[in-house]
C-alpha positions in Angstrom: 104.4 59.0 88.4 106.5 61.7 87.7 109.3 63.7 90.8 109.4 67.1 90.7 112.6 69.1 89.5 113.5 71.1 92.2 117.0 70.9 91.1 117.2 74.6 91.1 116.0 74.6 94.3 118.0 72.6 95.7 121.4 73.9 94.4 120.5 77.8 95.1 123.3 76.8 99.1 125.8 76.0 96.0 125.2 78.4 93.5 127.7 81.0 94.5 130.7 78.4 95.0 133.9 78.8 93.5 134.9 75.3 92.5 138.2 74.3 94.6 134.7 76.1 97.6 132.7 72.9 96.1 136.0 70.9 96.4 136.3 71.6 100.1 132.4 71.6 100.2 132.6 67.8 98.9 135.3 67.3 101.0 133.7 67.6 104.4 130.4 66.3 103.5 132.3 63.2 103.2 134.4 63.5 106.2 131.4 63.2 107.3 130.0 60.2 106.4 132.4 58.4 107.3 133.6 59.5 110.7 131.5 56.6 111.0 132.5 54.2 110.2 136.0 55.0 111.7 135.0 55.4 114.6 133.1 51.9 114.6 136.8 50.6 112.8 138.9 52.4 115.7 137.0 51.8 118.9 135.9 48.0 117.9 137.3 45.0 116.6 136.4 41.7 115.7 138.4 38.0 116.5 139.1 37.6 112.9 141.6 40.6 113.4 142.6 39.8 116.7 144.0 36.3 114.6 145.3 38.8 112.0 147.3 40.4 113.9 149.0 37.9 116.5 149.6 35.8 112.8 151.5 38.7 111.6 153.9 38.5 115.2 154.5 35.3 114.2 152.0 32.8 116.0 150.3 30.4 114.1 146.5 30.0 113.2 145.8 28.0 115.4 148.0 29.4 118.1 146.4 33.1 117.2 142.9 30.9 117.3 143.7 30.1 121.0 145.2 33.5 122.0 141.9 35.1 121.0 139.0 32.1 122.2 140.9 32.9 126.2 140.7 36.8 125.2 137.3 36.8 124.5 136.7 34.6 127.3 137.5 36.6 129.9 135.9 39.8 127.7 139.2 41.0 127.2 139.5 41.4 123.1 138.5 45.1 122.8 142.1 45.7 124.6 143.5 44.1 121.6 144.9 40.6 121.2 148.4 41.9 120.5 148.9 44.5 123.3 147.2 41.9 125.8 150.2 39.6 125.0 153.0 42.3 124.4 152.2 43.5 128.7 151.8 40.1 129.4 155.7 39.7 128.0 156.7 43.1 130.1 155.5 41.8 132.5 156.8 38.6 133.4 160.0 39.2 131.5 159.4 37.3 128.0 159.5 37.1 124.8 156.7 38.0 122.6 156.5 34.2 121.4 156.8 33.1 124.8 154.0 35.3 125.9 151.5 34.3 123.8 151.9 30.6 123.9 151.7 30.3 127.5 149.0 32.4 127.3 147.4 29.1 125.2 147.1 27.9 128.3 143.9 29.3 130.0 145.3 28.7 133.6 148.1 31.6 132.2 144.9 34.1 132.1 144.9 34.9 136.0 147.6 37.3 135.3 146.6 38.7 132.3 143.1 40.1 133.7 144.5 42.6 136.3 147.4 43.9 133.8 144.0 45.8 132.2 141.5 46.6 135.7 144.0 49.0 136.8 146.6 46.5 138.7 150.5 46.3 137.1 151.3 47.8 134.2 
């Protein structure tokens, strides 16, 4: 099977563009291609990402795993687990680490959900 050579036909809309215009057009198309990926990354998270955030906040991997699992169990992982720990620490006037350690206990989460459902800020 031989492919018809239609290069000249397909490039007609680009023929009169300068080098800088071609480059600008290239980057415009590249942004269009990448935008859905950027939106996906911005609006979604994974347990792995959330554990990584907690590790950078000073929690051990075992502590981070437990906190993330508690967030998943309550449907709050989309709020960002680091954000949950931060808001809980402010709400309870605790340090970040102390607040996170309290969130290892599933019973502590009763106070968390209202912080993200229009409750206390």
